[in-house]
C-alpha positions in Angstrom: -73.3 -0.8 34.1 -72.8 0.9 31.1 -72.4 -0.4 28.1 -68.8 1.1 28.0 -67.9 -0.5 31.2 -70.0 -3.9 29.9 -67.6 -4.3 27.0 -64.4 -4.2 29.4 -65.8 -6.0 31.9 -66.1 -9.1 29.4 -62.6 -8.4 28.0 -63.7 -9.0 24.1 -61.5 -8.1 21.8 -62.0 -5.3 19.4 -62.3 -6.3 15.5 -59.3 -4.6 14.9 -57.2 -6.5 17.6 -58.5 -9.7 16.1 -57.8 -8.9 12.8 -54.0 -8.0 13.5 -54.1 -11.2 15.4 -55.1 -13.3 12.6 -52.8 -11.4 10.1 -49.7 -11.8 12.3 -50.5 -15.4 13.0 -50.6 -15.7 9.0 -47.6 -14.0 7.8 -45.4 -16.1 11.3 -46.6 -19.2 9.7 -45.7 -18.3 6.0 -42.7 -19.8 4.3 -40.4 -17.3 2.8 -39.1 -17.7 -0.6 -35.8 -16.6 -1.5 -33.8 -16.3 -5.1 -30.3 -17.0 -4.0 -29.2 -13.9 -5.3 -25.5 -13.2 -5.4 -23.8 -10.3 -2.8 -23.2 -7.5 -4.4 -19.7 -7.4 -5.8 -18.8 -3.4 -6.0 -17.8 -2.7 -2.3 -18.8 0.8 -0.8 -14.9 1.6 -0.2 -14.1 1.0 -4.2 -16.6 3.3 -5.3 -15.4 5.8 -2.7 -12.0 5.6 -4.5 -12.8 6.2 -7.9 -11.2 9.4 -8.7 -9.5 10.5 -11.3 -7.2 13.7 -12.7 -9.4 14.3 -16.1 -12.0 16.6 -14.4 -9.3 19.4 -13.9 -9.1 22.5 -15.9 -6.3 21.8 -18.7 -8.9 18.8 -20.2 -11.5 21.1 -20.7 -9.6 24.0 -22.1 -7.5 21.1 -24.5 -11.3 19.4 -25.7 -12.2 23.2 -26.2 -9.4 23.4 -28.8 -10.2 20.2 -30.6 -14.2 21.2 -30.8 -12.9 23.9 -32.9 -10.8 21.8 -34.8 -13.6 19.1 -35.8 -16.2 22.3 -36.2 -14.3 23.2 -39.3 -14.5 19.7 -40.9 -17.9 20.4 -41.3 -17.1 23.3 -43.2 -14.5 21.4 -45.1 -17.2 18.7 -46.2 -18.2 19.6 -49.1 -19.1 15.8 -50.6 -22.0 14.9 -49.0 -20.9 11.2 -48.2 -17.8 12.6 -46.4 -20.5 15.1 -44.4 -22.2 11.6 -43.4 -19.6 9.9 -42.6 -18.2 12.5 -40.7 -22.0 12.7 -38.7 -21.5 8.8 -38.1 -18.4 8.7 -36.4 -19.2 11.7 -34.1 -22.2 9.7 -33.0 -20.5 6.3 -32.7 -17.4 7.9 -31.1 -19.6 9.6 -28.3 -19.4 13.1 -29.4 -23.2 14.3 -30.7 -23.9 15.9 -27.5 -20.7 18.2 -28.5 -22.1 19.2 -32.3 -25.8 19.2 -32.1 -26.3 22.5 -34.1 -23.8 21.3 -36.7 -25.5 18.0 -36.9 -28.8 19.6 -37.8 -27.4 21.9 -39.9 -25.6 19.5 -42.2 -28.8 16.9 -42.2 -31.0 20.2 -43.1 -28.5 20.7 -46.2 -28.8 17.1 -46.9 -32.9 16.8 -47.1 -33.2 20.1 -48.5 -30.8 18.9 -51.7 -33.3 15.7 -51.8 -35.2 16.9 -55.2 -31.7 17.3 -57.0 -29.7 14.2 -58.4 -26.8 12.9 -56.0 -23.8 12.1 -56.5 -25.1 9.1 -54.0 -27.9 7.8 -55.3 -26.1 5.2 -57.1 -24.4 4.0 -54.1 -26.3 1.7 -52.0 -23.9 1.9 -48.9 -24.4 5.4 -48.7 -27.9 5.6 -49.4 -28.6 3.2 -46.8 -26.5 5.8 -44.5 -27.9 8.7 -45.2 -31.7 6.8 -44.5 -30.2 5.8 -41.3 -28.9 8.8 -39.9 -32.2 10.7 -40.9 -34.6 8.4 -39.7 -32.7 8.4 -36.3 -32.9 12.1 -36.3 -36.9 12.1 -37.2 -36.3 13.5 -40.8 -39.7 11.5 -42.7 -37.7 10.0 -45.5 -39.3 7.4 -47.6 -37.8 3.9 -47.8 -38.4 4.5 -51.9 -34.7 6.0 -51.8 -34.0 2.0 -52.2 -36.1 1.6 -55.0 -33.7 2.4 -57.7 -31.2 -1.2 -55.8 -34.2 -3.3 -56.6 -35.4 -5.2 -60.0 -38.7 -5.1 -61.5 -39.8 -7.8 -59.0 -38.8 -5.4 -55.9 -35.5 -7.3 -55.0 -32.2 -6.2 -54.2 -30.3 -6.9 -56.7 -26.7 -5.4 -56.9 -24.1 -5.2 -53.9 -24.1 -8.7 -52.7 -20.6 -9.0 -52.2 -19.6 -5.2 -51.2 -19.7 -5.9 -47.1 -20.2 -2.1 -46.3 -23.1 -2.0 -48.2 -24.7 -4.7 -46.8 -24.2 -4.1 -43.2 -25.3 -0.1 -43.9 -28.4 -1.9 -45.3 -28.9 -4.5 -42.4 -28.6 -1.2 -40.3 -30.5 1.3 -41.9 -33.6 -1.5 -42.1 -34.0 -1.3 -38.4 -35.2 1.7 -38.7 -38.5 1.0 -40.6 -41.9 1.7 -39.9 -44.8 -0.8 -39.9 -45.8 -1.9 -42.9 -43.2 -0.6 -44.7 -42.1 -4.1 -46.8 -39.4 -3.0 -48.6 -37.1 -2.2 -45.6 -38.4 -5.6 -44.3 -37.1 -7.2 -47.5 -34.0 -5.1 -47.2 -32.9 -6.9 -43.9 -34.2 -10.2 -44.7 -32.1 -9.6 -47.8 -28.9 -8.5 -46.1 -28.8 -10.7 -43.1 -28.8 -13.6 -45.1 -26.0 -12.3 -47.5 -24.1 -11.2 -43.9 -24.9 -13.9 -42.3 -22.6 -15.9 -45.4 -20.5 -13.9 -45.3 -19.6 -14.7 -41.4 -19.6 -18.5 -42.3 -17.0 -17.6 -45.1 -13.2 -16.7 -44.9 -13.5 -13.8 -43.7 -10.8 -12.2 -41.5 -11.3 -12.6 -38.2 -11.4 -8.7 -37.4 -14.2 -8.4 -40.0 -16.2 -11.4 -39.1 -16.3 -10.2 -35.5 -17.8 -6.6 -36.7 -20.7 -8.2 -38.8 -21.4 -10.8 -35.9 -21.7 -7.7 -33.2 -24.5 -6.2 -35.7 -26.2 -9.3 -36.5 -26.4 -9.8 -32.6 -27.8 -6.8 -31.8 -28.7 -3.5 -34.6 -26.7 -0.4 -33.8 -30.3 1.1 -33.3 -31.2 -1.2 -30.5 -27.7 -0.6 -28.7 -27.3 1.4 -26.0 -24.9 4.3 -27.8 -22.8 5.6 -24.9 -22.4 1.3 -24.0 -20.9 0.5 -27.3 -18.1 3.6 -27.2 -15.5 2.0 -26.7 -15.8 -0.7 -29.5 -16.2 1.8 -31.6 -12.9 4.0 -30.8 -11.1 0.5 -31.3 -12.6 -0.1 -34.9 -12.1 3.6 -36.1 -8.5 3.7 -34.4 -7.9 0.5 -37.0 -9.5 2.2 -39.9 -7.8 3.6 -43.2 -9.6 7.0 -42.6 -9.0 7.4 -39.3 -8.8 11.2 -38.4 -6.3 11.5 -35.0 -8.4 15.0 -34.1 -11.5 13.3 -34.0 -10.0 10.0 -31.9 -8.1 12.0 -29.6 -11.2 14.3 -29.2 -13.3 11.4 -27.9 -11.1 9.5 -26.2 -10.5 13.0 -23.8 -14.2 13.8 -23.4 -14.9 9.7 -22.7 -12.1 10.4 -19.9 -13.7 13.6 -19.0 -17.1 12.3 -19.2 -16.2 8.8 -17.1 -15.1 11.3 -14.4 -18.7 12.9 -13.6 -19.9 9.6 -13.7 -17.5 8.3 -11.0 -18.4 11.7 -8.9 -21.7 10.8 -9.5 -21.6 7.2 -8.0 -19.5 7.9 -5.0 -22.6 10.4 -4.0 -25.1 7.8 -4.8 -23.5 5.3 -2.6 -23.4 7.1 -0.1 -27.5 7.8 -0.5 -27.9 4.1 -1.0 -25.6 3.1 2.0 -27.3 5.8 4.2 -31.1 4.2 3.1 -30.3 1.4 5.0 -32.4 -1.2 3.1 -29.1 -3.6 2.6 -29.0 -4.4 6.2 -32.6 -4.6 6.3 -33.6 -6.5 3.3 -31.4 -8.9 2.8 -32.8 -11.1 0.2 -33.3 -8.6 -2.3 -30.3 -7.6 -4.9 -28.3 -5.4 -3.9 -27.1 -3.8 -7.6 -27.1 -0.2 -7.0 -23.7 -0.1 -9.6 -26.0 -1.7 -12.0 -29.0 0.7 -11.3 -26.5 3.5 -12.2 -25.4 2.0 -15.2 -28.9 1.4 -16.6 -29.6 5.7 -15.7 -25.8 6.3 -17.5 -27.6 4.3 -20.8 -30.5 6.5 -20.4 -28.6 9.7 -20.4 -25.1 9.9 -20.0 -24.3 13.5 -20.9 -22.7 15.9 -18.4 -25.1 18.0 -17.7 -27.6 15.2 -16.5 -26.3 14.3 -13.1 -29.3 15.0 -11.0 -31.7 12.7 -14.5 -29.7 10.3 -13.3 -29.4 10.1 -10.0 -33.1 10.5 -9.4 -33.3 7.7 -12.0 -31.0 5.8 -9.9 -33.2 5.7 -7.2 -35.8 4.9 -8.7 -34.4 1.6 -10.1 -32.7 0.7 -7.1 -36.9 0.9 -5.6 -38.3 -0.8 -8.1 -35.7 -3.9 -7.7 -36.1 -3.6 -4.1 -40.0 -3.9 -4.2 -39.7 -6.4 -7.6 -38.3 -8.4 -4.6 -40.6 -8.1 -2.2 -43.4 -9.2 -4.6 -41.7 -12.1 -5.9 -39.8 -13.8 -3.3 -40.8 -12.4 0.3 -44.2 -11.5 1.0 -47.1 -13.7 1.6 -50.2 -12.7 -0.5 -52.0 -11.1 2.6 -49.2 -8.7 3.3 -48.5 -7.5 -0.4 -52.3 -6.6 -0.7 -51.2 -4.5 2.8 -48.3 -3.3 1.0 -50.1 -2.2 -1.6 -52.6 -0.3 -0.4 -50.5 1.3 1.6 -48.5 2.9 -1.2 -52.0 3.6 -3.0 -52.9 6.0 -0.3 -49.5 6.7 1.1 -50.5 6.5 4.2 -47.6 4.7 6.9 -51.1 3.3 8.5 -51.5 0.7 6.4 -48.4 -0.9 7.2 -48.0 -1.3 10.9 -48.6 -5.0 11.1 -46.5 -6.0 8.4 -42.8 -7.2 8.7 -40.3 -4.7 9.7 -38.4 -4.9 6.5 -41.8 -3.9 4.5 -42.2 -1.2 6.8 -38.4 0.0 6.2 -38.7 -0.7 2.2 -42.6 1.4 2.2 -40.9 4.3 3.9 -38.0 4.3 2.2 -40.6 4.6 -1.2 -42.1 7.4 0.5 -39.1 9.2 1.7 -37.3 8.9 -1.9 -40.3 9.8 -4.0 -41.0 13.3 -1.8 -36.7 14.1 -1.9 -37.1 13.5 -5.7 -40.6 15.7 -6.2 -39.0 18.0 -4.0 -35.3 18.2 -6.1 -37.1 18.0 -9.2 -39.6 20.9 -8.5 -36.4 23.4 -7.0 -34.2 22.3 -10.2 -36.5 21.8 -12.9 -39.1 24.2 -11.8 -42.2 21.8 -11.8 -45.0 22.0 -9.6 -47.2 19.1 -7.9 -44.7 16.7 -8.8 -45.8 14.0 -5.7 -49.1 13.0 -6.7 -47.7 12.4 -10.3 -45.1 10.3 -8.9 -47.2 8.3 -6.2 -49.8 7.1 -9.2 -47.3 5.5 -10.9 -46.0 3.8 -8.4 -49.3 2.6 -6.8 -49.7 1.2 -10.5 -46.5 -0.4 -10.3 -47.2 -2.4 -7.3 -51.2 -3.5 -8.1 -49.5 -5.0 -11.3 -46.8 -6.6 -8.9 -50.2 -7.9 -6.7 -51.7 -8.9 -9.5 -48.6 -11.1 -10.8 -48.4 -12.7 -7.0 -52.1 -13.6 -6.9 -51.4 -15.4 -10.6 -48.9 -17.3 -8.7 -50.7 -18.6 -5.7 -53.4 -19.6 -7.6 -51.5 -21.3 -10.1 -52.8 -19.7 -12.8 -51.4 -18.6 -16.5 -52.9 -15.5 -18.1 -53.3 -15.6 -21.8 -50.5 -14.0 -23.1 -52.2 -10.5 -24.0 -54.1 -10.8 -20.4 -50.3 -10.7 -18.8 -48.4 -8.1 -21.3 -51.8 -5.8 -20.2 -50.6 -5.8 -16.7 -46.5 -6.7 -17.6 -46.1 -3.8 -19.2 -46.4 -1.7 -16.0 -45.0 -3.8 -13.8 -41.4 -3.8 -15.9 -41.2 -0.4 -14.0 -41.5 1.8 -17.7 -43.8 4.3 -16.6 -41.4 4.8 -13.0 -38.6 5.2 -15.3 -40.5 7.2 -18.2 -42.5 9.8 -15.4 -38.8 10.4 -14.0 -37.7 11.2 -17.7 -40.6 13.2 -18.4 -40.0 15.7 -15.4 -36.4 15.7 -15.8 -36.1 16.7 -19.8 -38.9 18.7 -20.6 -39.6 22.2 -19.6 -41.9 22.8 -17.5 -45.8 23.6 -18.3 -49.1 23.5 -17.1 -49.7 21.1 -19.6 -48.5 17.9 -17.7 -51.5 15.6 -18.1 -51.7 16.3 -21.7 -48.2 16.0 -22.5 -48.6 12.6 -20.8 -51.4 11.3 -22.3 -49.3 12.1 -26.0 -46.4 10.5 -24.6 -48.9 7.1 -23.6 -48.1 4.9 -26.6 -44.3 5.9 -26.5 -44.3 5.1 -23.5 -46.0 1.5 -23.6 -44.2 0.4 -26.3 -40.8 1.0 -24.3 -42.1 -0.7 -21.6 -43.1 -3.3 -23.4 -39.7 -3.8 -24.8 -38.2 -4.3 -21.0 -40.9 -6.8 -20.2 -40.4 -9.3 -23.4 -36.4 -8.3 -23.0 -36.6 -9.2 -19.3 -38.9 -12.4 -19.7 -36.1 -13.6 -22.6 -33.4 -13.1 -19.9 -34.9 -14.3 -16.7 -37.4 -16.9 -17.8 -35.2 -19.7 -17.2 -33.8 -18.9 -13.9 -37.9 -18.1 -12.8 -39.1 -21.0 -13.8 -36.4 -22.8 -11.4 -37.8 -20.7 -8.6 -41.6 -21.4 -9.5 -42.1 -17.4 -10.1 -45.1 -16.4 -11.5 -45.3 -17.3 -15.4 -43.7 -15.1 -18.1 -44.5 -14.4 -21.2 -43.2 -17.6 -23.0 -45.0 -19.7 -20.5 -47.8 -17.8 -21.3 -47.6 -18.0 -25.0 -46.0 -21.5 -24.8 -49.6 -22.9 -23.0 -51.7 -21.0 -24.9 -50.4 -21.9 -28.1 -49.3 -25.3 -27.4 -45.6 -24.6 -28.9 -41.8 -25.4 -27.5 -40.0 -23.0 -25.9 -37.6 -22.4 -28.8 -40.7 -21.4 -30.6 -42.5 -19.1 -27.5 -38.9 -17.6 -27.5 -39.0 -16.9 -31.3 -42.5 -15.3 -31.3 -41.7 -12.7 -28.6 -38.4 -12.1 -30.3 -40.4 -10.9 -33.6 -43.3 -9.2 -31.1 -39.8 -7.0 -29.9 -39.3 -6.2 -33.7 -43.0 -5.3 -33.9 -42.8 -2.9 -31.0 -39.3 -1.2 -32.4 -41.3 -0.2 -35.2 -43.7 1.3 -33.5 -41.5 3.1 -31.5 -39.7 4.3 -34.5 -43.2 5.8 -35.7 -43.5 7.2 -32.1 -39.8 9.0 -32.5 -41.2 10.4 -35.5 -44.2 12.1 -35.0 -44.1 13.6 -31.7 -43.7 17.4 -31.3 -40.4 18.9 -31.3 -40.8 20.3 -27.5 -41.3 16.1 -26.7 -38.2 15.3 -28.3 -35.9 15.0 -25.2 -38.1 12.6 -23.6 -38.6 10.5 -26.3 -34.8 10.1 -26.4 -34.6 9.2 -22.9 -37.6 6.7 -22.8 -36.5 5.2 -25.9 -33.1 4.5 -24.3 -34.6 3.0 -21.8 -35.8 0.2 -24.2 -32.3 0.2 -25.6 -30.5 -0.6 -21.7 -33.2 -3.0 -21.1 -31.8 -4.7 -25.0 -28.6 -4.9 -23.1 -28.9 -5.7 -19.9 -31.2 -9.0 -20.4 -29.2 -9.8 -23.7 -27.2 -12.6 -22.3 -29.1 -13.6 -19.6 -30.3 -12.0 -16.2 -28.0 -8.8 -16.5 -29.0 -7.6 -12.8 -29.4 -11.0 -10.9 -26.1 -11.7 -12.0 -23.5 -9.1 -11.9 -19.9 -11.4 -13.2 -20.7 -11.3 -16.8 -21.4 -9.1 -19.1 -22.9 -6.8 -16.9 -19.5 -6.5 -14.9 -17.1 -5.7 -17.9 -19.4 -2.7 -18.9 -19.1 -1.6 -15.6 -15.4 -1.8 -15.7 -15.2 0.2 -19.0 -17.7 2.4 -18.4 -17.5 3.8 -15.2 -14.0 2.4 -13.2 -11.2 2.1 -16.0 -10.4 5.2 -18.2 -8.8 5.4 -21.5 -5.2 5.1 -22.3 -4.6 7.9 -24.8 -1.6 7.8 -26.5 -1.9 10.9 -27.3 1.6 12.9 -28.9 -0.5 16.4 -28.0 0.3 18.2 -25.3 -2.9 18.8 -22.9 -1.6 22.0 -21.8 
């Protein structure tokens, strides 16, 4: 009898069969967890019904006429403060993308006049506004422009009862770089006065405006998320320009029409992907994912970018739930190896839902890579997507190992892993290929942007932890930055949360430096990557904006994606 027949005669199982049997036995006896996420509130039929008249040609032609009138305002604004306020209003009303050339020309003129005596140098409000706008547009202006408002001891000494000046100084202080102590003092000074103003007998409308700023500064907010609020404030301003307001309202409704069209298409993709039916334990949060993409790049011409980003965010949420609440450690190791090797052979012994998840990831990444190469002209996109998804899964696996061992890392060890598990690098890579012109220097550009990606990802991680840690502690999930610091420093949750908030402030200073120092060619990427951090500030500001749909996130969806603005304009649209 030969060796082969002897093996057959003994009927000994092959090593691979033994491994599979052991694997199956392990995950059959594994107790699955649940996060008890609520069902999706945004139904498919509702999304498909979203249609508006503001895609019609008559609105486009009317907008062009209004744009011409606003353009003339730049020429008429001879006074520097008038010009600054025009730019500020245009930005707050969501119109900056329509007047990029005019805004740049105006700011260049203001910067070139810096050595001349200006009428605004003795005006704290105007100086703070000038500083904020120039820093926002990455001009390297110095904090020294505030020195004239300080006494010999370096303390701010004027305008303590000027609400506008204090508010603008507070907003400007959030564009500080590291080691800019004068701006740190400006923030503490203005914040103290604003808090006193809020608690005094201010009228209710003004108190709300100040509270809104103190809750989250303008520089950390998503500009498009706040546009309707700014319209309400501007409408009630004594210096309201009816042409600018009308343009803002019509433009908002036209942009919303584009977003609704996007959402109808992405909803069809999500439904056809089939993850909702096969992975019932995950969050079904398509609309919130699209809202995130809108916050990153609301401009109508970025529809493909929003589509790719929404797909990525949906997969991030799904995969995160697979690691957090569903898979056993052995299953997750197998899934991670499959993603790392981009090989479906690795997943054959996994539960069907994990196979479906892996296949959806591969299919979607392949589709996105092909579309990016076709539309944007890049080459070899898929290998970069494969790597960033593999890195993401490896960090989720590390957190799963911590959970299984009952291990709480120190804060730095947690963050070294957590900035990647935040999904920031995944989102940033999609922004990189969407926002920049094709180049052969992909690795060089990615390397030069690594610090920016790290800092914005850190903001996502820390904001996420502040918003979700209570629910995760109740579920017994892996430790968050808050718990890590509580145990490491032996402090209360309140003190740990304050420490994390201070870390967010310090990280924003590093982001500010990156925005100013990056090359002009990379500025579109800088803008959209920084916006991911701003979206995280909103999503997790009042808790888990993804897990819980029916609070602030719901209101934002209704305002931005569902309900058009009532125009109440007297001017004819024909």
